[in-house]
SEROVO-224893 format. One record per residue (C-alpha): residue number from 0; z, y, x. Coordinates in Angstrom, 2 decimals, padded with zeros to 5 digits. Example, Ala and Ser with C-alpha at 12.3 -4.5 7.8 and 13.67 -1.06 7.14 Angstrom:
2
+-----+---------+---------+---------+
!   k !      zz !      yy !      xx !
+-----+---------+---------+---------+
!   0 !  007.80 ! -004.50 !  012.30 !
!   1 !  007.14 ! -001.06 !  013.67 !
+-----+---------+---------+---------+
***
This chain:
295
+-----+---------+---------+---------+
!   k !      zz !      yy !      xx !
+-----+---------+---------+---------+
!   0 !  015.87 ! -005.73 !  022.09 !
!   1 !  013.22 ! -007.11 !  019.75 !
!   2 !  009.97 ! -008.45 !  021.13 !
!   3 !  006.80 ! -006.59 !  020.01 !
!   4 !  005.82 ! -009.40 !  017.63 !
!   5 !  009.26 ! -009.50 !  016.00 !
!   6 !  009.32 ! -005.70 !  015.78 !
!   7 !  005.92 ! -005.77 !  014.09 !
!   8 !  007.22 ! -008.27 !  011.53 !
!   9 !  010.25 ! -006.08 !  010.86 !
!  10 !  008.20 ! -002.90 !  010.42 !
!  11 !  005.75 ! -004.63 !  008.06 !
!  12 !  008.65 ! -006.01 !  006.00 !
!  13 !  010.38 ! -002.61 !  005.77 !
!  14 !  007.14 ! -000.92 !  004.72 !
!  15 !  006.63 ! -003.48 !  001.94 !
!  16 !  010.22 ! -003.03 !  000.72 !
!  17 !  009.71 !  000.74 !  000.45 !
!  18 !  006.36 !  000.32 ! -001.32 !
!  19 !  007.99 ! -002.11 ! -003.77 !
!  20 !  010.41 !  000.62 ! -004.84 !
!  21 !  007.47 !  002.99 ! -005.14 !
!  22 !  005.76 !  000.67 ! -007.64 !
!  23 !  008.89 !  000.60 ! -009.80 !
!  24 !  009.39 !  004.37 ! -009.73 !
!  25 !  005.73 !  005.33 ! -010.07 !
!  26 !  005.19 !  002.96 ! -013.01 !
!  27 !  007.83 !  004.85 ! -014.94 !
!  28 !  005.79 !  008.04 ! -014.75 !
!  29 !  002.35 !  006.65 ! -015.59 !
!  30 !  002.51 !  008.25 ! -019.05 !
!  31 !  004.14 !  011.48 ! -017.82 !
!  32 !  001.77 !  012.45 ! -015.00 !
!  33 ! -002.03 !  012.16 ! -014.68 !
!  34 ! -003.03 !  009.85 ! -011.79 !
!  35 ! -004.63 !  012.42 ! -009.47 !
!  36 ! -001.75 !  014.85 ! -010.06 !
!  37 !  000.75 !  012.12 ! -009.20 !
!  38 ! -001.15 !  011.36 ! -005.99 !
!  39 ! -001.37 !  015.07 ! -005.12 !
!  40 !  002.38 !  015.59 ! -005.61 !
!  41 !  003.13 !  012.54 ! -003.49 !
!  42 !  000.95 !  013.49 ! -000.54 !
!  43 !  001.70 !  017.22 ! -000.70 !
!  44 !  005.40 !  016.39 ! -000.38 !
!  45 !  004.76 !  014.09 !  002.58 !
!  46 !  002.44 !  016.56 !  004.33 !
!  47 !  004.63 !  019.65 !  003.86 !
!  48 !  007.67 !  017.80 !  005.20 !
!  49 !  005.92 !  016.11 !  008.12 !
!  50 !  003.64 !  018.80 !  009.53 !
!  51 !  006.38 !  021.08 !  010.98 !
!  52 !  007.56 !  018.16 !  013.14 !
!  53 !  004.13 !  017.16 !  014.42 !
!  54 !  001.98 !  020.32 !  014.45 !
!  55 !  002.67 !  021.10 !  018.12 !
!  56 !  001.69 !  017.59 !  019.14 !
!  57 ! -001.48 !  017.89 !  017.04 !
!  58 ! -002.40 !  021.12 !  018.83 !
!  59 ! -001.86 !  019.51 !  022.23 !
!  60 ! -004.12 !  016.63 !  021.25 !
!  61 ! -006.75 !  018.80 !  019.57 !
!  62 ! -009.54 !  017.76 !  021.92 !
!  63 ! -008.85 !  014.08 !  021.18 !
!  64 ! -008.70 !  014.84 !  017.46 !
!  65 ! -012.08 !  016.59 !  017.60 !
!  66 ! -013.65 !  013.66 !  019.46 !
!  67 ! -012.31 !  011.19 !  016.89 !
!  68 ! -012.77 !  013.30 !  013.77 !
!  69 ! -015.09 !  010.85 !  012.00 !
!  70 ! -012.72 !  007.82 !  012.08 !
!  71 ! -009.79 !  010.12 !  011.29 !
!  72 ! -011.58 !  011.41 !  008.18 !
!  73 ! -012.44 !  007.85 !  007.19 !
!  74 ! -008.76 !  006.85 !  007.52 !
!  75 ! -007.64 !  009.87 !  005.50 !
!  76 ! -010.06 !  009.25 !  002.65 !
!  77 ! -009.50 !  005.49 !  002.40 !
!  78 ! -005.74 !  005.30 !  003.00 !
!  79 ! -004.54 !  008.60 !  001.54 !
!  80 ! -007.02 !  010.27 ! -000.82 !
!  81 ! -008.62 !  007.37 ! -002.67 !
!  82 ! -006.48 !  004.24 ! -002.31 !
!  83 ! -003.30 !  005.41 ! -004.02 !
!  84 ! -005.20 !  007.43 ! -006.62 !
!  85 ! -007.13 !  004.29 ! -007.63 !
!  86 ! -003.86 !  002.36 ! -008.05 !
!  87 ! -002.46 !  005.06 ! -010.33 !
!  88 ! -005.70 !  005.02 ! -012.31 !
!  89 ! -005.62 !  001.25 ! -012.59 !
!  90 ! -002.07 !  001.32 ! -013.95 !
!  91 ! -003.33 !  003.41 ! -016.89 !
!  92 ! -006.36 !  001.28 ! -017.72 !
!  93 ! -005.29 ! -002.34 ! -017.25 !
!  94 ! -002.40 ! -004.72 ! -017.82 !
!  95 !  000.47 ! -005.19 ! -015.39 !
!  96 ! -000.35 ! -008.89 ! -015.08 !
!  97 ! -003.88 ! -008.03 ! -013.94 !
!  98 ! -002.56 ! -005.56 ! -011.36 !
!  99 ! -000.13 ! -008.12 ! -009.97 !
! 100 ! -002.81 ! -010.78 ! -009.62 !
! 101 ! -005.50 ! -008.49 ! -008.22 !
! 102 ! -003.05 ! -007.06 ! -005.67 !
! 103 ! -003.11 ! -010.52 ! -004.11 !
! 104 ! -006.72 ! -009.95 ! -003.04 !
! 105 ! -005.76 ! -007.16 ! -000.62 !
! 106 ! -004.43 ! -009.43 !  002.19 !
! 107 ! -007.50 ! -011.63 !  001.77 !
! 108 ! -009.75 ! -008.60 !  002.27 !
! 109 ! -007.75 ! -007.60 !  005.35 !
! 110 ! -007.89 ! -011.09 !  006.87 !
! 111 ! -011.65 ! -011.35 !  006.33 !
! 112 ! -012.40 ! -007.86 !  007.70 !
! 113 ! -010.09 ! -008.49 !  010.66 !
! 114 ! -012.14 ! -011.58 !  011.46 !
! 115 ! -015.41 ! -009.70 !  011.03 !
! 116 ! -014.62 ! -006.50 !  012.93 !
! 117 ! -011.71 ! -007.41 !  015.22 !
! 118 ! -012.44 ! -011.06 !  015.92 !
! 119 ! -009.01 ! -012.22 !  014.70 !
! 120 ! -008.97 ! -016.00 !  014.36 !
! 121 ! -008.31 ! -017.42 !  010.89 !
! 122 ! -006.41 ! -020.64 !  011.48 !
! 123 ! -005.91 ! -023.47 !  009.02 !
! 124 ! -002.26 ! -022.43 !  008.74 !
! 125 ! -003.35 ! -018.90 !  007.79 !
! 126 ! -005.65 ! -020.16 !  005.04 !
! 127 ! -002.91 ! -022.48 !  003.79 !
! 128 ! -000.36 ! -019.66 !  003.88 !
! 129 ! -002.67 ! -017.38 !  001.90 !
! 130 ! -003.13 ! -020.08 ! -000.74 !
! 131 !  000.59 ! -020.81 ! -001.05 !
! 132 !  001.46 ! -017.09 ! -001.27 !
! 133 ! -001.17 ! -016.55 ! -003.96 !
! 134 !  000.36 ! -019.44 ! -005.94 !
! 135 !  003.71 ! -017.68 ! -005.65 !
! 136 !  002.26 ! -014.44 ! -007.02 !
! 137 !  000.67 ! -016.32 ! -009.92 !
! 138 !  004.01 ! -018.03 ! -010.68 !
! 139 !  005.77 ! -014.65 ! -010.87 !
! 140 !  003.02 ! -012.93 ! -012.85 !
! 141 !  002.59 ! -015.70 ! -015.43 !
! 142 !  006.19 ! -016.99 ! -015.47 !
! 143 !  004.78 ! -020.48 ! -015.32 !
! 144 !  002.63 ! -020.13 ! -018.43 !
! 145 ! -000.94 ! -020.87 ! -017.36 !
! 146 ! -002.15 ! -019.88 ! -020.83 !
! 147 ! -001.58 ! -016.31 ! -019.65 !
! 148 ! -004.43 ! -016.74 ! -017.18 !
! 149 ! -006.77 ! -018.02 ! -019.88 !
! 150 ! -005.96 ! -015.04 ! -022.09 !
! 151 ! -006.56 ! -012.39 ! -019.44 !
! 152 ! -008.75 ! -009.51 ! -020.55 !
! 153 ! -010.46 ! -007.86 ! -017.62 !
! 154 ! -011.02 ! -004.13 ! -017.90 !
! 155 ! -012.43 ! -001.29 ! -015.84 !
! 156 ! -009.05 ! -000.88 ! -014.17 !
! 157 ! -009.41 ! -004.35 ! -012.66 !
! 158 ! -012.53 ! -003.32 ! -010.76 !
! 159 ! -010.72 ! -000.17 ! -009.69 !
! 160 ! -007.85 ! -002.26 ! -008.31 !
! 161 ! -010.27 ! -004.51 ! -006.42 !
! 162 ! -011.89 ! -001.45 ! -004.88 !
! 163 ! -008.44 ! -000.12 ! -003.92 !
! 164 ! -007.65 ! -003.39 ! -002.16 !
! 165 ! -010.90 ! -003.27 ! -000.22 !
! 166 ! -010.27 !  000.34 !  000.84 !
! 167 ! -006.77 ! -000.57 !  002.04 !
! 168 ! -008.29 ! -003.31 !  004.15 !
! 169 ! -010.71 ! -000.79 !  005.68 !
! 170 ! -007.82 !  001.60 !  006.36 !
! 171 ! -005.83 ! -001.16 !  008.10 !
! 172 ! -008.82 ! -001.98 !  010.32 !
! 173 ! -009.23 !  001.70 !  011.21 !
! 174 ! -005.55 !  001.89 !  012.25 !
! 175 ! -006.00 ! -001.02 !  014.62 !
! 176 ! -009.08 !  000.61 !  016.12 !
! 177 ! -007.32 !  003.96 !  016.56 !
! 178 ! -008.23 !  005.69 !  019.81 !
! 179 ! -005.33 !  005.62 !  022.27 !
! 180 ! -006.07 !  009.28 !  022.99 !
! 181 ! -004.59 !  010.07 !  019.57 !
! 182 ! -000.87 !  009.29 !  019.34 !
! 183 !  000.53 !  007.56 !  016.28 !
! 184 !  002.35 !  010.68 !  015.06 !
! 185 ! -000.77 !  012.83 !  015.45 !
! 186 ! -002.84 !  010.18 !  013.70 !
! 187 ! -000.53 !  010.25 !  010.68 !
! 188 ! -000.29 !  014.05 !  010.65 !
! 189 ! -004.07 !  014.51 !  010.72 !
! 190 ! -004.78 !  011.82 !  008.11 !
! 191 ! -002.09 !  013.21 !  005.80 !
! 192 ! -003.50 !  016.73 !  006.08 !
! 193 ! -007.14 !  015.75 !  005.65 !
! 194 ! -006.30 !  013.29 !  002.89 !
! 195 ! -004.30 !  015.69 !  000.73 !
! 196 ! -006.84 !  018.54 !  000.83 !
! 197 ! -009.29 !  016.99 ! -001.70 !
! 198 ! -006.43 !  015.91 ! -003.98 !
! 199 ! -005.21 !  019.45 ! -004.67 !
! 200 ! -008.42 !  020.87 ! -006.27 !
! 201 ! -009.05 !  017.51 ! -007.95 !
! 202 ! -005.58 !  017.67 ! -009.55 !
! 203 ! -006.23 !  021.23 ! -010.74 !
! 204 ! -009.50 !  020.14 ! -012.36 !
! 205 ! -007.74 !  017.14 ! -013.89 !
! 206 ! -005.39 !  019.46 ! -015.81 !
! 207 ! -008.30 !  020.47 ! -018.04 !
! 208 ! -008.78 !  016.90 ! -019.22 !
! 209 ! -005.21 !  015.59 ! -019.42 !
! 210 ! -002.14 !  016.46 ! -021.55 !
! 211 !  000.19 !  019.11 ! -020.17 !
! 212 !  003.20 !  017.95 ! -018.16 !
! 213 !  006.51 !  019.47 ! -017.08 !
! 214 !  008.17 !  019.40 ! -013.66 !
! 215 !  011.35 !  017.59 ! -014.68 !
! 216 !  014.14 !  016.49 ! -012.29 !
! 217 !  012.87 !  012.92 ! -012.67 !
! 218 !  009.38 !  013.88 ! -011.52 !
! 219 !  010.83 !  015.84 ! -008.60 !
! 220 !  012.84 !  012.80 ! -007.56 !
! 221 !  009.78 !  010.58 ! -007.88 !
! 222 !  007.73 !  012.98 ! -005.76 !
! 223 !  010.42 !  013.02 ! -003.06 !
! 224 !  010.70 !  009.23 ! -002.96 !
! 225 !  006.97 !  008.56 ! -003.00 !
! 226 !  006.30 !  011.42 ! -000.57 !
! 227 !  009.01 !  010.82 !  002.01 !
! 228 !  009.56 !  007.11 !  001.48 !
! 229 !  006.38 !  005.44 !  000.27 !
! 230 !  004.11 !  007.83 !  002.17 !
! 231 !  005.80 !  009.14 !  005.31 !
! 232 !  008.26 !  006.38 !  006.27 !
! 233 !  006.23 !  003.43 !  004.98 !
! 234 !  002.93 !  004.57 !  006.49 !
! 235 !  004.62 !  005.13 !  009.85 !
! 236 !  006.10 !  001.63 !  009.71 !
! 237 !  002.80 !  000.11 !  008.59 !
! 238 !  000.85 !  001.85 !  011.34 !
! 239 !  003.34 !  000.53 !  013.88 !
! 240 !  003.16 ! -003.00 !  012.43 !
! 241 ! -000.64 ! -003.06 !  012.50 !
! 242 ! -000.65 ! -001.87 !  016.10 !
! 243 !  001.86 ! -004.55 !  017.15 !
! 244 !  000.71 ! -007.65 !  015.22 !
! 245 ! -002.73 ! -006.76 !  013.89 !
! 246 ! -003.87 ! -005.91 !  010.35 !
! 247 ! -004.47 ! -009.53 !  009.31 !
! 248 ! -000.92 ! -010.65 !  010.07 !
! 249 !  000.72 ! -007.44 !  008.77 !
! 250 ! -001.17 ! -007.67 !  005.48 !
! 251 !  000.39 ! -011.05 !  004.70 !
! 252 !  003.74 ! -009.33 !  004.14 !
! 253 !  002.21 ! -007.50 !  001.17 !
! 254 !  002.56 ! -010.74 ! -000.77 !
! 255 !  006.30 ! -010.01 ! -000.81 !
! 256 !  005.73 ! -006.85 ! -002.88 !
! 257 !  006.23 ! -008.53 ! -006.30 !
! 258 !  009.40 ! -010.19 ! -005.01 !
! 259 !  011.03 ! -006.93 ! -003.98 !
! 260 !  009.58 ! -005.06 ! -006.98 !
! 261 !  011.15 ! -007.62 ! -009.31 !
! 262 !  014.49 ! -007.33 ! -007.53 !
! 263 !  014.37 ! -003.52 ! -007.71 !
! 264 !  013.45 ! -003.65 ! -011.41 !
! 265 !  016.43 ! -005.94 ! -012.00 !
! 266 !  018.88 ! -003.71 ! -010.11 !
! 267 !  017.56 ! -000.33 ! -011.32 !
! 268 !  016.05 ! -001.04 ! -014.74 !
! 269 !  017.98 ! -004.10 ! -015.84 !
! 270 !  014.84 ! -006.20 ! -016.22 !
! 271 !  015.64 ! -009.93 ! -016.22 !
! 272 !  014.85 ! -012.31 ! -013.35 !
! 273 !  013.70 ! -015.78 ! -014.38 !
! 274 !  013.52 ! -019.13 ! -012.63 !
! 275 !  009.84 ! -018.44 ! -012.01 !
! 276 !  010.76 ! -015.39 ! -009.93 !
! 277 !  012.81 ! -017.67 ! -007.70 !
! 278 !  010.02 ! -020.23 ! -007.42 !
! 279 !  007.52 ! -017.47 ! -006.71 !
! 280 !  009.75 ! -016.10 ! -003.96 !
! 281 !  010.01 ! -019.53 ! -002.31 !
! 282 !  006.23 ! -020.00 ! -002.43 !
! 283 !  005.44 ! -016.50 ! -001.17 !
! 284 !  007.99 ! -016.67 !  001.64 !
! 285 !  006.73 ! -020.11 !  002.65 !
! 286 !  003.15 ! -018.86 !  002.59 !
! 287 !  003.93 ! -015.88 !  004.81 !
! 288 !  005.81 ! -018.13 !  007.27 !
! 289 !  002.88 ! -020.56 !  007.41 !
! 290 !  000.29 ! -017.83 !  007.80 !
! 291 !  002.15 ! -016.00 !  010.59 !
! 292 !  003.20 ! -019.01 !  012.69 !
! 293 !  001.69 ! -019.54 !  016.09 !
! 294 ! -000.47 ! -022.56 !  016.91 !
+-----+---------+---------+---------+
***
C-alpha cells in the first residue's frame, strides 16, 4: 500500500506521461484542425463519456456545487476552456523550440503562486531542482547548440504560451483549494461541463474563418485519445496528485514532459533520439528529485 506522498508522485507521473502522448498526437493535427475546434472535440468527448457516470453524484451534491459555483467556474475556464485552446493556438503561431522552452515556465508559476496563496515553502533544494530541470529542458530543445537560443525569434504565440502556463498555475491552485463539500469526481464533472459549453459556439464561429476540415478516422482517434486520456484520465490523476502533494510539488513532474514526448515520438513517429536527449533526461530527473526531496 503506497503512502499518500508516494501515491501523489505516481499520479503526477502518470498524468505527465499521458499528456506527453497528447502533445505528439495533437501536434500531428495542427494543420488539419483549427485550434478551438480541436479543443471542442477533445472536451466534448471527455464530457459526453464522463457525465453518465457522475451525473447522479453531481445531483446529490447540487447544494455544495451551488455554494461553490464561482471557484468551479474559475477552474473550468482556466483549466478546460482557455488553457488547452491557448496551447493549440501557440502551436500554430510559434516554433516548437519556443514552445518547449516556454513550457518550462509553468512549474515556476505554480511554485510561486503556491508560495503566495498556499504558503508552501520554497526550499533551496526546490530552487536548485527547478534550475537543473530547466537546464535539462534547454539541453533537449537546443540539442546542445546554444546558438539556437541566440537565434530565437519570439512571436505572438510565445506570449500566448506564457499566458497558458500562468492559467495552468491558477487552475492547480484552485484544485488545492477545492471545497471538501465537493467530491473530486463531482469537481471534474462540473468543470468539464462548464468548460466545454463556451467551446462549442466558439468552434462553430471559428468555422467561418478557417479552412474546411473532414472528420477522418485519424481525427476521431485523436479526439478519443485527447478526450479520454489527456482530459479525463490525466485530469483525474492530476487532481489527485495536487490534493496529495500540493500543486508546487506536482508541477515539477511537468518537466518530464519533453522526455516522454521525445520517447513517444521515437517509438511512434521514428524521430531520432540524440545524446542530448539522454543528458536532458538526466538533468530533468535529477532536478525533480532535488526539488521534491524532504529537508
